[in-house]
C-alpha positions as CSV (number, residue, x, y, z in Angstrom):
1,M,25.9,20.1,46.6
2,L,22.1,19.6,46.5
3,N,21.7,22.2,43.8
4,K,24.5,20.7,41.8
5,R,22.8,17.3,41.9
6,R,19.6,18.8,40.8
7,A,21.4,20.5,38.0
8,I,22.9,17.2,36.9
9,I,19.5,15.4,37.1
10,L,18.0,18.3,35.0
11,I,20.6,17.9,32.4
12,I,20.0,14.1,32.2
13,L,16.3,14.6,31.8
14,V,16.7,17.2,29.1
15,F,19.1,14.9,27.3
16,L,16.6,12.0,27.5
17,G,13.8,14.2,26.4
18,A,15.7,15.5,23.4
19,S,17.3,12.3,22.3
20,G,16.3,9.0,23.9
21,Q,12.6,9.8,24.2
22,K,12.6,11.1,20.7
23,I,14.0,7.9,19.3
24,L,11.5,5.8,21.3
25,A,8.7,8.1,20.1
26,Q,9.8,7.6,16.5
27,E,9.8,3.8,16.9
28,R,6.3,4.0,18.4
29,T,4.8,6.3,15.9
30,V,6.2,4.8,12.6
31,K,3.5,2.1,12.8
32,D,0.8,4.7,13.6
33,I,1.9,6.7,10.6
34,L,1.7,3.6,8.4
35,A,-1.6,2.6,9.8
36,H,-3.1,6.1,9.0
37,A,-1.7,6.0,5.5
38,D,-3.0,2.4,4.9
39,R,-6.5,3.5,5.6
40,A,-6.4,6.0,2.8
41,R,-5.5,3.1,0.4
42,G,-8.2,0.6,1.6
43,N,-7.2,-1.0,4.9
44,L,-10.7,-0.8,6.3
45,E,-13.2,-3.3,7.5
46,G,-15.0,-3.3,4.2
47,I,-14.6,-1.1,1.1
48,V,-15.4,-1.5,-2.6
49,W,-14.3,0.4,-5.6
50,D,-13.9,0.3,-9.4
51,I,-10.5,0.8,-10.9
52,S,-9.1,1.3,-14.4
53,I,-5.5,0.2,-15.1
54,T,-3.8,1.8,-18.1
55,T,-0.4,0.6,-19.0
56,N,1.6,2.6,-21.6
57,E,4.5,0.7,-23.0
58,D,6.4,1.8,-26.1
59,G,3.6,4.3,-26.8
60,S,0.9,1.6,-26.9
61,P,-1.6,2.1,-24.1
62,E,-3.8,-0.8,-22.9
63,T,-6.6,-0.4,-20.4
64,R,-8.4,-2.9,-18.2
65,G,-11.2,-2.4,-15.7
66,L,-11.8,-4.2,-12.4
67,N,-14.2,-4.2,-9.5
68,V,-12.3,-4.5,-6.2
69,K,-13.6,-5.6,-2.8
70,V,-11.3,-5.3,0.2
71,K,-11.6,-6.3,3.9
72,G,-8.4,-5.9,5.9
73,D,-5.7,-8.1,4.3
74,N,-8.1,-9.7,1.8
75,T,-8.7,-8.5,-1.7
76,L,-11.0,-9.8,-4.5
77,A,-10.5,-8.2,-7.9
78,R,-12.8,-9.1,-10.8
79,Y,-12.0,-7.9,-14.3
80,T,-14.9,-6.0,-15.9
81,S,-13.3,-4.9,-19.2
82,P,-12.4,-5.6,-21.9
83,P,-15.1,-8.2,-22.5
84,A,-12.5,-10.8,-23.5
85,I,-11.1,-11.0,-20.0
86,N,-14.2,-10.3,-17.8
87,D,-14.2,-14.0,-16.6
88,R,-10.9,-13.5,-14.8
89,T,-10.5,-12.9,-11.0
90,V,-7.6,-12.4,-8.7
91,L,-7.8,-13.3,-5.0
92,M,-5.4,-12.2,-2.4
93,V,-5.7,-13.6,1.1
94,E,-3.0,-12.7,3.7
95,R,-0.5,-12.1,0.9
96,N,-1.2,-15.4,-0.9
97,M,-2.5,-14.8,-4.4
98,W,-4.5,-16.8,-6.9
99,F,-5.7,-16.4,-10.4
100,I,-9.1,-17.8,-11.4
101,R,-10.9,-17.9,-14.7
102,S,-13.7,-19.8,-16.4
103,G,-12.5,-23.1,-17.8
104,L,-9.9,-23.7,-15.2
105,K,-10.6,-26.6,-12.9
106,K,-8.3,-25.3,-10.2
107,P,-7.1,-21.8,-9.2
108,V,-3.6,-20.9,-10.2
109,S,-1.3,-19.9,-7.4
110,I,0.7,-16.8,-8.2
111,S,4.4,-17.3,-7.1
112,P,6.5,-14.6,-5.6
113,R,8.4,-14.3,-8.9
114,Q,5.2,-13.9,-10.8
115,K,4.1,-11.2,-8.4
116,L,6.8,-8.9,-9.8
117,M,5.0,-8.8,-13.2
118,G,1.9,-7.2,-14.6
119,D,-1.3,-6.7,-12.7
120,A,0.0,-8.8,-9.8
121,A,2.8,-6.4,-9.2
122,N,0.4,-3.4,-9.5
123,G,-1.9,-5.1,-6.9
124,D,1.0,-5.6,-4.5
125,I,2.0,-1.9,-4.8
126,A,-1.7,-0.9,-4.2
127,S,-1.9,-3.2,-1.2
128,T,-2.9,-1.7,2.0
129,N,-1.2,-3.3,5.0
130,Y,2.2,-1.8,5.2
131,A,1.8,-1.4,8.9
132,E,1.8,-5.2,9.4
133,D,3.8,-6.3,6.4
134,Y,6.8,-4.1,7.1
135,S,8.9,-2.9,10.0
136,G,10.0,0.7,9.6
137,V,12.2,3.5,10.8
138,L,11.9,7.3,10.4
139,S,14.9,8.2,8.3
140,G,14.3,11.9,7.8
141,D,12.1,14.6,6.3
142,E,11.7,15.7,2.7
143,A,9.3,17.8,0.7
144,I,7.5,16.2,-2.2
145,N,5.9,18.7,-4.6
146,G,6.2,21.3,-1.8
147,E,4.5,19.1,0.8
148,A,6.4,18.3,4.0
149,C,6.8,14.5,4.4
150,Y,8.1,11.9,6.7
151,V,10.6,9.6,5.0
152,L,10.2,6.0,6.2
153,D,12.5,3.1,5.4
154,L,10.5,-0.1,5.4
155,K,11.9,-3.6,5.6
156,A,9.8,-6.7,4.9
157,A,8.7,-8.3,8.2
158,G,8.2,-11.7,6.5
159,K,9.0,-13.7,3.4
160,N,5.6,-13.6,1.7
161,V,5.8,-10.0,0.6
162,T,6.9,-9.1,-2.9
163,Y,9.3,-6.2,-2.1
164,D,12.1,-6.6,0.4
165,R,12.3,-2.9,1.0
166,I,10.3,0.3,0.5
167,R,11.2,3.9,0.8
168,Y,8.0,5.7,1.6
169,W,7.1,9.4,1.8
170,V,4.1,10.2,4.0
171,S,2.5,13.6,4.2
172,K,3.0,15.1,7.7
173,E,-0.3,17.1,7.5
174,R,-2.6,14.6,5.7
175,L,-0.9,11.3,6.9
176,V,-1.2,9.7,3.5
177,G,1.5,8.2,1.4
178,V,2.5,10.4,-1.6
179,K,5.4,8.5,-3.0
180,A,7.1,5.1,-2.7
181,D,10.2,3.4,-4.1
182,F,10.1,-0.4,-4.2
183,Y,13.3,-2.4,-4.1
184,T,14.1,-6.0,-4.9
185,I,16.0,-8.4,-2.6
186,S,19.2,-7.6,-4.4
187,G,18.7,-3.9,-3.5
188,K,17.9,-2.6,-6.9
189,L,15.2,0.0,-7.4
190,F,12.3,-1.8,-9.2
191,K,9.4,0.6,-9.3
192,T,8.4,4.1,-8.2
193,A,4.8,5.0,-7.3
194,E,3.1,8.3,-6.8
195,F,-0.3,8.7,-5.1
196,K,-3.2,11.2,-5.4
197,Y,-6.1,11.4,-3.0
198,D,-9.1,13.3,-4.6
199,N,-11.6,10.7,-3.3
200,R,-13.3,10.9,0.1
201,V,-14.9,8.1,2.1
202,R,-16.9,8.1,5.3
203,T,-15.7,5.3,7.7
204,T,-18.0,3.3,10.0
205,P,-17.6,5.7,13.0
206,G,-18.7,8.6,10.7
207,E,-15.2,10.0,10.1
208,E,-14.5,11.3,6.6
209,I,-11.0,10.5,5.3
210,P,-9.2,11.0,2.0
211,F,-9.0,8.0,-0.2
212,V,-6.6,7.3,-3.1
213,S,-7.9,8.4,-6.5
214,E,-4.9,7.9,-8.7
215,L,-1.7,5.8,-8.5
216,T,1.0,6.2,-11.1
217,I,3.7,3.5,-11.3
218,H,7.0,4.0,-13.1
219,D,9.1,1.0,-14.0
220,A,12.8,1.5,-13.1
221,I,13.9,-1.3,-15.3
222,R,11.8,-0.2,-18.3
223,P,11.6,3.6,-18.2
224,D,9.2,3.6,-21.1
225,K,6.6,1.6,-19.1
226,V,4.2,3.7,-17.1
227,T,1.0,2.3,-15.4
228,M,-1.8,4.5,-14.1
229,L,-4.5,3.2,-11.7
230,K,-7.6,5.4,-11.4
231,Y,-10.1,4.7,-8.5
232,S,-13.8,5.5,-8.8
233,N,-17.2,4.7,-7.2
234,V,-15.4,4.2,-3.8
235,R,-17.9,3.2,-1.0
236,V,-17.5,1.8,2.4
237,Q,-19.8,-1.2,2.9
238,A,-19.9,-4.6,4.6
239,V,-18.0,-7.3,2.8
240,P,-18.7,-10.8,4.1
241,D,-15.8,-13.1,4.8
242,S,-17.2,-15.6,2.3
243,T,-16.3,-13.2,-0.5
244,F,-12.7,-14.4,-0.1
245,N,-13.4,-18.1,0.2
246,L,-11.3,-19.7,-2.5
247,N,-13.4,-22.9,-2.6
248,L,-16.6,-20.9,-3.3
249,L,-15.0,-18.9,-6.1
250,V,-14.0,-22.0,-8.1
251,R,-17.3,-23.9,-7.9
C-alpha cells in the first residue's frame, strides 16, 4: 500500500512538473523575455542615438533625421533634417505624446488616432516598454529566417497604448525581438515590423548587449508603403529628467 501511494504521489509530481509548473513558468518568464527584448530597443536608464527615417510610398522616398534621447518610458526626439523641419520636436512621457515647433505658443497633444499615422506611429512601434505596456502569453515557437523564436501574444494593459494587440517573435538565443505584427482594436493587421541588431552598447554595469540598428515597417493597409528606421551613434549616457519637462521645452 505504501509503495502504491508513493507511486501515485510520484505520478502527480511528474504531472505538475510537466504541465502545471510549465504553465506557471511561462507566465512568469514572458515578462522577463519582454524586458530583455526591451533593453535592446532602448529601455535603459539613459541612452541617446541618431536615427534616419526613410518612407517609400508609391516609389517616392522621403528621409528625415532625428536625434533621440530615451530614459525609461520617456523619449525626446528632435528633428535634425531636412533643414525645413529641424525646429520640430516630439516628446513622449509615459505614453502621452506632444508635438512642439517654433512659432507654436503651446505644445500640440497627439491623440490616439493621430498616433496611428506617420512618425507618431513609427515612434510607437519603436517604443521600448512592452514589458509594462502589455500583458502576454507564450503561444508557441516558430523560426524566423532560420532563427528559433518564442511567439508571444501581447494584449494592451491599458488604454493609452496605440495598438490593442501585438504578435511578437523573440529570438530564443539572443532574447531580442525580430518581428512584430501590430493589430488595431477591431482586430485588423495594421503594420508589420522587422528588427536587426548590428549595434552594440555597454550598459552601466559594464555588460555589452546588442542594440537595434534597423527597423523596417510594412503597412498592411498600404502594401506599397515601407518605412525604414536606421539607428547610428548609439551611446549610453546620463539623461537628466529635465530633458522631458514639457514646460521647459516650450519656453
